[in-house]
N, C-alpha and C positions, 0 to 999 in steps of 0.2 A: 257227878259226878262219884263214884261209890269208890270205896277198898275196903277188902276182903283181907282178913289173918289177924294174927297178934300182935302186940302194939310194937313189941321190938323185931320183926319181920317186916312190917308198917313204915317202922324207922328206917328200915336195911332200902325200904320199893322206892322211898320216897327221897335220901341219900343217890341212890342211882340214875334217877328221874331229875335226881335236879347237878348229875354228873353229864348228861347224854347235853342236856337245855343249855350249862354252859362252854361247852366244847360243836353241839353241834352248828354248819355255817349256814348262812342261809340262802335257799335255793335262787338262782337265776331263772326269771322269767323269761321262756326263749322259746316258746309255743306260744302261734299266732293265736288269738279268736277272732273270724272273722265279723262277727258281728257289732262287735265294738271296737274294730282295730286296737286292739290291743297285744298282751303280751300276759303269761302266766305260768306257773314252773308246773311244768310236766308232773302226774304224779310217782314217775318212774324214775325222777332225777330226787324227788323229795323221800322216798324208798331209799336209793344209795346211800343218799347223803345219813340216813338216820341207824341202816341195817350195822354198819362193823360197831359203831356207838351202842348200841343196844346188847349185844354179842361182850361186847367187851367188859360191861357192866354188871351182863346176866340179866341182860334181861330179854325177853319174850314179845314180840308185838303180833296181835291179830285181829282182823276188822271183820265183824259178822254182816252182811247184808240181810234186812227185814222187810215185809215189804203189808200190805194191809187191804182189808178191801177199799179202799179208798184208794186205792192203788198209786199211796206213796208209797215213797224207798225210804230206809232209813238205816243207820251206820254204825253199829256199835263195837268202840274200841276198844281193844282190851289188852292189857302188859301185865304179862305175869314176872314176878321173879322169880330165884332159881329156889329161896328158901320158901318157895310158894303162896306167901300170899299174891293175890293181884290189887289191880286198877281199871273199874271201870270209864270209861268216855264216852258220855251219849245216852241218847239217843240225838242224832244228827239229820234232820229229816228233810226232804224236797219231793215236791209233786212230779211224776215226770211226764202228763197229760201234754202240759200248756207248751207248746211248743211256737217260738217269736216263727214269722216266716213276712221277707220281705212280700209284699203285694203289690208294689209300683213304687211312682218318685210324686211331688207334688210340684207345684206354679212353680219351685223354687231350687227345682230338682236334687231336692231330699226324700232319701227314705221312708214308706211309707207301710209300717209294719199290724199284724194282724198274730191272734194270738190263737190258735187252732188247739182241738183237743185228740189232735194224732198223737197215738202212742205209736212206739216203733223197739225193736231191739238195738238200734243204736244210740237212740234216746238213750232207754233204759241204762246201757252202759256207758251214757255219758253222764249220767247223774246220776250213776256209783263212783265216778270218778273224780265227780266234784265233790262229791260228800266224802269220802276217803280224802282228797288234798287236801278238804280244810278241815275238819279233825285235827288231820296230823298237822295239821302246821299250827293248831289250836295249842293244840293236848305237851310238845317241843316248844311253845312258843319262839314262833318261827316267821319269818317274813319274807315274802316272796321280794329279790331285787332286779332290778336293771343292768343290763352289763357296760351302758353307754351315761347313767344319771346324770348330767353335767353339775350337779351339786358334792356328787361325789369326789369328783378329782380338785375343787377347789379345797375342801377342808375334812379331813374325819365326818365321818357320821353321827359319833357318837363321844361327846365331848367330856371331858372328866377334867373337877379342878378348878385351878382358875378360867380354864379356858371356854368352859360352859357357861362362865358369867360373862366373858366379853357381850360386845355389840357382834350380832352374826354382820358379814360384808353382805352389800346388795345384791348380790346375783346369787348367793344362799337363798335371801327372801325371795325376788323373782322366781325362784325356782319352787317356793312355796305354792306362791299366786299359780305359777304352770302347772302344776297340783292342782289344788283348788279349781282352776277350768275346770279341765277335766273331770271334776268329778260334778259340774254343774253351782259353783261359785262365785261370783263376783268380786273382785278386789272391793268394792266398798265391804258385802255380807264380806270378808276372812280381814277386813279392818275391824266392823263389831264385834267378831267372835273374839278376833287379839286382846281389842281394850277391856271388852267381858269377863275374857280370861285372864289376862295377865294383869291388866292396868298399866299399859303401856303403849301408846303409837304401834304400827308397823313394823316403823323401820327404828324402833328400839331395843326389842326384840335381842334378845341373847343368846348364846350358840346352843344351851340345853332346851329353851322355848323353840323355838326351829328344828331341833331333832326330833322334837315331840308331836310340833305344825306335820315333817313329813312323816314319821313314821302312820300317825291319824289317815291322811289324805293318802298315801299309797294304800295301806287297809279299805280304805271307800274306796277305791279305783280298783284295787282286787275285786271285791266285793260283785262293783260291779261287772266285772268282763269276765266271769266266769256263770 
């Protein structure tokens, strides 16, 4: 990340970015990814959430598409302040050549995939959208959320004060295990991670620790689904 301008102007730019991050809401994962049978937040929804807040705080956002001889596609995101200072985020790069295609099923009826070298306009366009989405989510500290996450209906995701230190209820811990399973981790692996990181057994996690794990596994799940 690079920031350009005089110190006073850069300070105004950072304050404006902070104001956007404090006010912007997380997008809802509403679009289907057929390969992983999961959902992600579409680009238009992310942009619609950001645009009025950027305007309100004197910011203009632009994303540049770049490519190289290796057929990689990159996105550089620019954030301009009305005072003339600007921030450069990226590049974020991916290779649109590699397309995962189902070619059959195994004896247990599980899909078999192969990676091809096919390149198409649609593949390039999807790669650009993918990179734009994740650049914006990263820059503005956003995370896509589900409309029907069970744990969200039992307790607020972000705990404050003494609530964060209270032992989480079993339903929330079960939700952590569900998310972990979706990114390929077993219950025993999660227990090992928890004991190593927090020095407590899984069932003794507090709400703050559960919030951190939920955000972590959601991020991993989103990475796998796009």
